[in-house]
N, C-alpha and C positions, 0 to 999 in steps of 0.2 A: 232576197238572196244575200245581201250583206249581213243581215242580222244572224243568218245561219252560219256564216263564216265567223263571225265574232263569237257566237256560242261555242263553236267547235274549238276555236283557239282558247277560250276560257277553260273548256273542259280539259284540254291537253295540258294547260298549265298546272292544273291540280293533278294530273296524272303523270308525275315525274317518273321517268324510267328508274331513277335511283330509289324510289320508294319501296321497291321489291327486287332484290337481286339474289334470292336463295332458290334458284330453280334446280331441281334434281333432274338428272338424265340417267336412265337405265337402259341398257341394251342387252337383250338376251339373244343369243344365237341358238339355233336348234337345227337338228336333222334328225328325222325320226324313222318312220317306217320304210323298210326296204322289203319290196315284194318282187316276185318273180312273175314276169308277164309272158303270156303265150303269144302276144302280138308284138311284131317288131315296131319300133318307133319310127316316125318319119325322120329320116336323117339324110343329110347331104354328105355321103360318104365318098371319099376319094379312092378307096380300096374295098376289097372284099372284106366282109366282116362275119365273125362267128357269134358275136353277141354285142350288146349295146346297153347303155344305161341312159335313161332319161329322167329329167327332174325340172323343176322351175323354182325360181326364187320368189319367195312369198314374204310379205311384210304386213304387220299389224301395228298401228300407231295409237297410243292412248295419250290425250293431252288433257291434263288437269289444270284448272284455273284457281287462282286465289283473288279475293277482292280486297283492295286497299283503297280506302276512301270511296270514291264512286267508280274507280277503275278496275278492270280485270287484268291480270298478268298471268302469264304461264307459270304455273307452279311446278309442274313436272311433265316430262315427256318419257313415255315408256315405249320403246321400240323392240318389237319381237320380229326378228328377221331370220330367214333360213330357208332350208329345203325341206318342206314337210314330207316328201315322199320320193323315193328313188325306185324307178321300176327297171329292173334288170331282165333283159331278154337274152336267151340263149337259143340259138337255131335247134329245132326239135331233133334234127339228125345226130346231135352231139350229146343229147340228155343222158345216154346210157354208156357213155365212152369216157375215157380218161380226159379227153378234151374238155368235158363239162366242168370239172374241177379247175382245170387251168383257166378256162374262160372266166369263171366266177371269181378266181383270184385277180385276174386282170380288171374285171369290172369293179371289184372292191377297191383297186387303186384309183379308179375314176371317182368313186364316192369320196375317198379321202382327199382328193384334189378339191372337190367342191367345199369340203369342210375347211380345208387349209386356207383357201382363198377368202372364205367368209371370215374366219378368225384374223387373217391379216389386215382386214379392212375395218375391224371394230373401232380402232382409235380414230380412223378417218371419219367414220359415220359419227362418232361423238363429237368430233371437231365440227362437223357439218351442222349437227343439232345445236351446239353451243353457238355458232355463228348465226343460225336461224334465230335463236332466242335473243341474242344481242340486237339483231336488226328488227326484231318484232316489236312493234309499238303497243303500248297498253291501249285497252279498248273500252268503250262505254256501250253498254246495250245487254241484250239477252245472253246469258252464259252459252246457251245452245248455239245461238248465231255466231257468237265470238269463236266458239270451238270449231264450228264448221268453217268459219273464215280462216283460221289458223291452218286447218287440214288442207284447204285449198292452197294457201300460200306454201305450206311445206311441199305439197306435191308439185308445185311449180318452182321450188327453190333449186336453182341450177347446180350449186355445189353438191347437193344431196342427190340429185338425179344423175349427175356424172359419176359419183361413187357407186351407185346401184348399177349402172351401165358397166363400170369398170369391173365390178364383181362378176357379172355375167361374161364379159369379154375375156377376162383373165382365166376364168373357169374354162371356157371353151377352148381357148388357145392352149392352155396347159394340157387339157385332155386330148386335144389333136396331136400335141407333141408326144404325149404317151403313146398314142396309136402309132405315130411314126416310128418311135423308138422300139416299140414291141409289137411288131406287125404279125399278121396271121401265120406266117412261116415260122417265126420264132416260137409261137405258141404250139404249133404242131410238133416241133422238135422236142418239146418237153414230155411228150408222150411216146412210148415204145411202139 
């Protein structure tokens, strides 16, 4: 047991964190497909609704390593984060009425809120990833195992988790505020 500890300490002294400090971080935000759904989403609505938009935050992380001496360091982190699909539902009884257009305009505002909240958090996500990299120790071992280890650490990294939860929370609360501000009665008044 003592020999293992000594070997680990020796390995770490060769793997000085300052040996590699040129890590790049790229964050791409995306929102793509908007589709009309004939099935209403499951929502906890406080009021009657004519239409609804549903989506979910998706992320894909790519970690690349670089080897310096015997140690692996994070060379780059690429984060793709966004809302890959928005499903917009309009109640069938409004499809052929003036209300259909007004409901779709209202739902478009919801989609813009999701995009805005995501864009507002890009710099926070970048800071979270920078902090994660600064706190990550160099590693010795199989590159695949090390990348898996870094993924596990990132998924448990509290600042990163909090930012992702805040994106969802802010998007939901702003969308609820929009529905409070523009209720069904207001939408009905827009049509003769």
